[in-house]
ZADREN-534118 format. One record per residue: residue in three letters; residue number from 1; x, y, z of N, C-alpha, C, O in turn. Coordinates in steps of 0.2 Angstrom, whole numbers. Layout:
// residues N
atom type ALA&seq NUM&nc1 X&nc2 Y&nc3 Z&cac1 X&cac2 Y&cac3 Z&cc1 X&cc2 Y&cc3 Z&oc1 X&oc2 Y&oc3 Z $
...
//
This chain:
// residues 88
atom type UNK&seq 1&nc1 118&nc2 218&nc3 74&cac1 123&cac2 220&cac3 69&cc1 121&cc2 227&cc3 67&oc1 116&oc2 229&oc3 65 $
atom type UNK&seq 2&nc1 127&nc2 231&nc3 67&cac1 126&cac2 238&cac3 65&cc1 126&cc2 239&cc3 57&oc1 127&oc2 234&oc3 53 $
atom type UNK&seq 3&nc1 124&nc2 245&nc3 55&cac1 123&cac2 246&cac3 47&cc1 130&cc2 244&cc3 43&oc1 129&oc2 241&oc3 38 $
atom type UNK&seq 4&nc1 135&nc2 246&nc3 46&cac1 142&cac2 245&cac3 42&cc1 143&cc2 237&cc3 41&oc1 144&oc2 235&oc3 36 $
atom type UNK&seq 5&nc1 141&nc2 233&nc3 47&cac1 142&cac2 226&cac3 46&cc1 137&cc2 223&cc3 41&oc1 139&oc2 218&oc3 38 $
atom type UNK&seq 6&nc1 131&nc2 226&nc3 41&cac1 126&cac2 223&cac3 37&cc1 128&cc2 224&cc3 30&oc1 127&oc2 220&oc3 25 $
atom type UNK&seq 7&nc1 131&nc2 230&nc3 28&cac1 133&cac2 232&cac3 21&cc1 139&cc2 227&cc3 20&oc1 139&oc2 225&oc3 14 $
atom type UNK&seq 8&nc1 143&nc2 226&nc3 24&cac1 149&cac2 222&cac3 23&cc1 147&cc2 215&cc3 21&oc1 149&oc2 212&oc3 17 $
atom type UNK&seq 9&nc1 142&nc2 212&nc3 25&cac1 140&cac2 205&cac3 24&cc1 136&cc2 205&cc3 17&oc1 137&oc2 200&oc3 13 $
atom type UNK&seq 10&nc1 132&nc2 210&nc3 15&cac1 129&cac2 210&cac3 9&cc1 134&cc2 210&cc3 3&oc1 133&oc2 207&oc3 -2 $
atom type UNK&seq 11&nc1 140&nc2 214&nc3 4&cac1 145&cac2 215&cac3 -1&cc1 148&cc2 208&cc3 -2&oc1 150&oc2 206&oc3 -7 $
atom type UNK&seq 12&nc1 150&nc2 205&nc3 4&cac1 153&cac2 198&cac3 4&cc1 148&cc2 193&cc3 1&oc1 151&oc2 188&oc3 -3 $
atom type UNK&seq 13&nc1 142&nc2 193&nc3 2&cac1 137&cac2 188&cac3 -1&cc1 137&cc2 189&cc3 -9&oc1 137&oc2 184&oc3 -12 $
atom type UNK&seq 14&nc1 137&nc2 195&nc3 -11&cac1 137&cac2 197&cac3 -18&cc1 144&cc2 194&cc3 -21&oc1 144&oc2 191&oc3 -26 $
atom type UNK&seq 15&nc1 149&nc2 195&nc3 -18&cac1 156&cac2 193&cac3 -20&cc1 156&cc2 185&cc3 -20&oc1 158&oc2 183&oc3 -25 $
atom type UNK&seq 16&nc1 153&nc2 182&nc3 -16&cac1 153&cac2 175&cac3 -16&cc1 149&cc2 173&cc3 -22&oc1 151&oc2 168&oc3 -25 $
atom type UNK&seq 17&nc1 143&nc2 176&nc3 -24&cac1 140&cac2 174&cac3 -30&cc1 144&cc2 176&cc3 -36&oc1 144&oc2 172&oc3 -41 $
atom type UNK&seq 18&nc1 148&nc2 181&nc3 -36&cac1 152&cac2 183&cac3 -42&cc1 158&cc2 177&cc3 -42&oc1 159&oc2 175&oc3 -48 $
atom type UNK&seq 19&nc1 161&nc2 175&nc3 -37&cac1 166&cac2 170&cac3 -37&cc1 163&cc2 164&cc3 -40&oc1 167&oc2 161&oc3 -44 $
atom type UNK&seq 20&nc1 157&nc2 162&nc3 -38&cac1 154&cac2 156&cac3 -41&cc1 154&cc2 157&cc3 -49&oc1 155&oc2 152&oc3 -53 $
atom type UNK&seq 21&nc1 151&nc2 163&nc3 -51&cac1 151&cac2 164&cac3 -58&cc1 158&cc2 164&cc3 -61&oc1 158&oc2 162&oc3 -67 $
atom type UNK&seq 22&nc1 163&nc2 167&nc3 -58&cac1 169&cac2 167&cac3 -61&cc1 172&cc2 160&cc3 -62&oc1 175&oc2 158&oc3 -67 $
atom type UNK&seq 23&nc1 171&nc2 155&nc3 -57&cac1 173&cac2 148&cac3 -58&cc1 170&cc2 145&cc3 -64&oc1 173&oc2 142&oc3 -68 $
atom type UNK&seq 24&nc1 163&nc2 146&nc3 -64&cac1 160&cac2 144&cac3 -70&cc1 162&cc2 146&cc3 -77&oc1 163&oc2 143&oc3 -82 $
atom type UNK&seq 25&nc1 164&nc2 153&nc3 -77&cac1 167&cac2 156&cac3 -83&cc1 174&cc2 152&cc3 -85&oc1 175&oc2 151&oc3 -91 $
atom type UNK&seq 26&nc1 178&nc2 151&nc3 -80&cac1 184&cac2 148&cac3 -81&cc1 183&cc2 141&cc3 -84&oc1 186&oc2 139&oc3 -89 $
atom type UNK&seq 27&nc1 178&nc2 137&nc3 -80&cac1 177&cac2 130&cac3 -82&cc1 174&cc2 130&cc3 -89&oc1 175&oc2 125&oc3 -93 $
atom type UNK&seq 28&nc1 170&nc2 135&nc3 -91&cac1 167&cac2 135&cac3 -98&cc1 172&cc2 138&cc3 -103&oc1 170&oc2 138&oc3 -109 $
atom type UNK&seq 29&nc1 178&nc2 140&nc3 -101&cac1 183&cac2 142&cac3 -106&cc1 181&cc2 149&cc3 -109&oc1 183&oc2 151&oc3 -115 $
atom type UNK&seq 30&nc1 178&nc2 153&nc3 -105&cac1 176&cac2 160&cac3 -107&cc1 182&cc2 164&cc3 -108&oc1 188&oc2 163&oc3 -106 $
atom type UNK&seq 31&nc1 181&nc2 170&nc3 -111&cac1 187&cac2 175&cac3 -113&cc1 190&cc2 177&cc3 -107&oc1 187&oc2 180&oc3 -102 $
atom type UNK&seq 32&nc1 197&nc2 177&nc3 -107&cac1 201&cac2 179&cac3 -101&cc1 200&cc2 186&cc3 -99&oc1 200&oc2 187&oc3 -93 $
atom type UNK&seq 33&nc1 199&nc2 191&nc3 -103&cac1 198&cac2 198&cac3 -101&cc1 191&cc2 198&cc3 -98&oc1 191&oc2 202&oc3 -93 $
atom type UNK&seq 34&nc1 186&nc2 195&nc3 -100&cac1 180&cac2 195&cac3 -96&cc1 181&cc2 192&cc3 -89&oc1 178&oc2 194&oc3 -85 $
atom type UNK&seq 35&nc1 184&nc2 186&nc3 -89&cac1 186&cac2 183&cac3 -82&cc1 189&cc2 188&cc3 -78&oc1 188&oc2 189&oc3 -72 $
atom type UNK&seq 36&nc1 194&nc2 191&nc3 -81&cac1 198&cac2 196&cac3 -77&cc1 194&cc2 202&cc3 -74&oc1 195&oc2 204&oc3 -69 $
atom type UNK&seq 37&nc1 190&nc2 205&nc3 -79&cac1 185&cac2 210&cac3 -76&cc1 181&cc2 208&cc3 -71&oc1 180&oc2 212&oc3 -66 $
atom type UNK&seq 38&nc1 178&nc2 202&nc3 -71&cac1 174&cac2 199&cac3 -65&cc1 178&cc2 199&cc3 -59&oc1 176&oc2 200&oc3 -53 $
atom type UNK&seq 39&nc1 185&nc2 196&nc3 -60&cac1 189&cac2 196&cac3 -54&cc1 190&cc2 203&cc3 -51&oc1 190&oc2 203&oc3 -45 $
atom type UNK&seq 40&nc1 191&nc2 208&nc3 -55&cac1 192&cac2 215&cac3 -52&cc1 186&cc2 217&cc3 -48&oc1 186&oc2 220&oc3 -43 $
atom type UNK&seq 41&nc1 180&nc2 215&nc3 -51&cac1 174&cac2 217&cac3 -48&cc1 173&cc2 214&cc3 -41&oc1 171&oc2 217&oc3 -36 $
atom type UNK&seq 42&nc1 175&nc2 207&nc3 -41&cac1 175&cac2 204&cac3 -34&cc1 180&cc2 207&cc3 -29&oc1 178&oc2 207&oc3 -23 $
atom type UNK&seq 43&nc1 186&nc2 208&nc3 -32&cac1 191&cac2 212&cac3 -27&cc1 188&cc2 218&cc3 -24&oc1 189&oc2 220&oc3 -19 $
atom type UNK&seq 44&nc1 185&nc2 222&nc3 -29&cac1 182&cac2 228&cac3 -26&cc1 177&cc2 227&cc3 -21&oc1 176&oc2 231&oc3 -16 $
atom type UNK&seq 45&nc1 173&nc2 222&nc3 -21&cac1 168&cac2 221&cac3 -16&cc1 171&cc2 219&cc3 -9&oc1 169&oc2 221&oc3 -4 $
atom type UNK&seq 46&nc1 177&nc2 215&nc3 -10&cac1 180&cac2 213&cac3 -4&cc1 183&cc2 219&cc3 -1&oc1 183&oc2 220&oc3 5 $
atom type UNK&seq 47&nc1 186&nc2 224&nc3 -5&cac1 189&cac2 230&cac3 -2&cc1 184&cc2 234&cc3 1&oc1 185&oc2 237&oc3 6 $
atom type UNK&seq 48&nc1 178&nc2 234&nc3 -2&cac1 172&cac2 238&cac3 1&cc1 170&cc2 235&cc3 8&oc1 169&oc2 239&oc3 13 $
atom type UNK&seq 49&nc1 170&nc2 229&nc3 8&cac1 168&cac2 226&cac3 14&cc1 173&cc2 227&cc3 20&oc1 172&oc2 229&oc3 26 $
atom type UNK&seq 50&nc1 180&nc2 227&nc3 18&cac1 185&cac2 228&cac3 23&cc1 185&cc2 236&cc3 25&oc1 185&oc2 237&oc3 31 $
atom type UNK&seq 51&nc1 183&nc2 240&nc3 21&cac1 183&cac2 247&cac3 23&cc1 177&cc2 248&cc3 28&oc1 178&oc2 252&oc3 32 $
atom type UNK&seq 52&nc1 171&nc2 245&nc3 26&cac1 166&cac2 245&cac3 31&cc1 167&cc2 243&cc3 38&oc1 166&oc2 246&oc3 43 $
atom type UNK&seq 53&nc1 171&nc2 237&nc3 38&cac1 172&cac2 234&cac3 44&cc1 177&cc2 238&cc3 48&oc1 177&oc2 239&oc3 54 $
atom type UNK&seq 54&nc1 182&nc2 241&nc3 44&cac1 187&cac2 245&cac3 48&cc1 184&cc2 252&cc3 50&oc1 186&oc2 254&oc3 56 $
atom type UNK&seq 55&nc1 179&nc2 254&nc3 46&cac1 176&cac2 261&cac3 49&cc1 172&cc2 259&cc3 55&oc1 172&oc2 263&oc3 60 $
atom type UNK&seq 56&nc1 169&nc2 254&nc3 55&cac1 165&cac2 252&cac3 61&cc1 169&cc2 251&cc3 67&oc1 168&oc2 253&oc3 73 $
atom type UNK&seq 57&nc1 175&nc2 248&nc3 66&cac1 180&cac2 246&cac3 71&cc1 183&cc2 253&cc3 74&oc1 183&oc2 254&oc3 80 $
atom type UNK&seq 58&nc1 184&nc2 258&nc3 70&cac1 186&cac2 264&cac3 72&cc1 181&cc2 268&cc3 76&oc1 182&oc2 271&oc3 81 $
atom type UNK&seq 59&nc1 175&nc2 267&nc3 74&cac1 169&cac2 271&cac3 77&cc1 167&cc2 268&cc3 84&oc1 164&oc2 271&oc3 88 $
atom type UNK&seq 60&nc1 169&nc2 261&nc3 85&cac1 167&cac2 258&cac3 91&cc1 173&cc2 256&cc3 95&oc1 175&oc2 260&oc3 100 $
atom type UNK&seq 61&nc1 177&nc2 251&nc3 93&cac1 182&cac2 249&cac3 97&cc1 188&cc2 254&cc3 99&oc1 190&oc2 255&oc3 104 $
atom type UNK&seq 62&nc1 190&nc2 257&nc3 93&cac1 195&cac2 262&cac3 94&cc1 193&cc2 268&cc3 98&oc1 196&oc2 271&oc3 103 $
atom type UNK&seq 63&nc1 187&nc2 270&nc3 97&cac1 184&cac2 276&cac3 101&cc1 184&cc2 274&cc3 109&oc1 185&oc2 278&oc3 113 $
atom type UNK&seq 64&nc1 181&nc2 268&nc3 110&cac1 181&cac2 266&cac3 117&cc1 188&cc2 266&cc3 120&oc1 189&oc2 267&oc3 126 $
atom type UNK&seq 65&nc1 193&nc2 263&nc3 116&cac1 200&cac2 263&cac3 119&cc1 203&cc2 269&cc3 120&oc1 208&oc2 270&oc3 124 $
atom type UNK&seq 66&nc1 201&nc2 275&nc3 117&cac1 204&cac2 281&cac3 118&cc1 203&cc2 284&cc3 126&oc1 207&oc2 288&oc3 128 $
atom type UNK&seq 67&nc1 199&nc2 280&nc3 129&cac1 198&cac2 282&cac3 136&cc1 203&cc2 279&cc3 141&oc1 204&oc2 281&oc3 147 $
atom type UNK&seq 68&nc1 207&nc2 274&nc3 138&cac1 212&cac2 270&cac3 142&cc1 218&cc2 270&cc3 138&oc1 219&oc2 268&oc3 133 $
atom type UNK&seq 69&nc1 224&nc2 273&nc3 142&cac1 230&cac2 274&cac3 138&cc1 233&cc2 268&cc3 136&oc1 236&oc2 267&oc3 130 $
atom type UNK&seq 70&nc1 233&nc2 262&nc3 140&cac1 235&cac2 256&cac3 138&cc1 232&cc2 253&cc3 132&oc1 234&oc2 251&oc3 127 $
atom type UNK&seq 71&nc1 225&nc2 253&nc3 132&cac1 221&cac2 251&cac3 127&cc1 222&cc2 255&cc3 121&oc1 221&oc2 252&oc3 115 $
atom type UNK&seq 72&nc1 222&nc2 261&nc3 122&cac1 223&cac2 266&cac3 116&cc1 230&cc2 264&cc3 112&oc1 229&oc2 264&oc3 106 $
atom type UNK&seq 73&nc1 235&nc2 263&nc3 115&cac1 241&cac2 261&cac3 112&cc1 240&cc2 254&cc3 108&oc1 243&oc2 254&oc3 102 $
atom type UNK&seq 74&nc1 237&nc2 249&nc3 111&cac1 236&cac2 243&cac3 107&cc1 232&cc2 244&cc3 101&oc1 233&oc2 242&oc3 96 $
atom type UNK&seq 75&nc1 226&nc2 248&nc3 102&cac1 222&cac2 249&cac3 96&cc1 226&cc2 253&cc3 90&oc1 225&oc2 252&oc3 84 $
atom type UNK&seq 76&nc1 230&nc2 258&nc3 92&cac1 233&cac2 262&cac3 87&cc1 238&cc2 258&cc3 84&oc1 239&oc2 258&oc3 78 $
atom type UNK&seq 77&nc1 241&nc2 253&nc3 87&cac1 246&cac2 248&cac3 84&cc1 242&cc2 244&cc3 79&oc1 245&oc2 242&oc3 74 $
atom type UNK&seq 78&nc1 236&nc2 241&nc3 81&cac1 232&cac2 237&cac3 77&cc1 231&cc2 241&cc3 70&oc1 231&oc2 238&oc3 65 $
atom type UNK&seq 79&nc1 229&nc2 247&nc3 71&cac1 227&cac2 251&cac3 65&cc1 233&cc2 252&cc3 61&oc1 233&oc2 252&oc3 55 $
atom type UNK&seq 80&nc1 239&nc2 254&nc3 64&cac1 245&cac2 255&cac3 60&cc1 247&cc2 248&cc3 56&oc1 249&oc2 249&oc3 51 $
atom type UNK&seq 81&nc1 246&nc2 243&nc3 60&cac1 248&cac2 236&cac3 57&cc1 243&cc2 235&cc3 51&oc1 246&oc2 233&oc3 45 $
atom type UNK&seq 82&nc1 237&nc2 236&nc3 51&cac1 232&cac2 234&cac3 46&cc1 233&cc2 239&cc3 40&oc1 233&oc2 237&oc3 34 $
atom type UNK&seq 83&nc1 235&nc2 245&nc3 42&cac1 236&cac2 250&cac3 36&cc1 242&cc2 248&cc3 32&oc1 243&oc2 249&oc3 26 $
atom type UNK&seq 84&nc1 247&nc2 246&nc3 36&cac1 253&cac2 244&cac3 33&cc1 252&cc2 238&cc3 28&oc1 255&oc2 238&oc3 22 $
atom type UNK&seq 85&nc1 247&nc2 233&nc3 30&cac1 245&cac2 228&cac3 25&cc1 241&cc2 230&cc3 19&oc1 242&oc2 228&oc3 14 $
atom type UNK&seq 86&nc1 237&nc2 235&nc3 21&cac1 233&cac2 238&cac3 15&cc1 237&cc2 242&cc3 10&oc1 235&oc2 242&oc3 4 $
atom type UNK&seq 87&nc1 242&nc2 245&nc3 12&cac1 246&cac2 250&cac3 8&cc1 252&cc2 246&cc3 5&oc1 255&oc2 249&oc3 1 $
atom type UNK&seq 88&nc1 253&nc2 240&nc3 7&cac1 259&cac2 236&cac3 4&cc1 258&cc2 234&cc3 -3&oc1 262&oc2 231&oc3 -6 $
//
């Protein structure tokens, strides 16, 4: 596993712990703004993990595909599609 994937896994594990904490906060009837702030922090970790995974994909899979015209078109479409989802 490369460094980007290790960092993504670490961020997601942290997020998993945060989600468990958020569930407990809701069950305990904690203040809504505090819950919302924790939700935003969890979302940020998921976004960070996604950026790391996409950066790794660009550095490996997409770079390799640039040597093959057919594969290049497929990878560029994948990137275009994922960017459309991210920016929606």
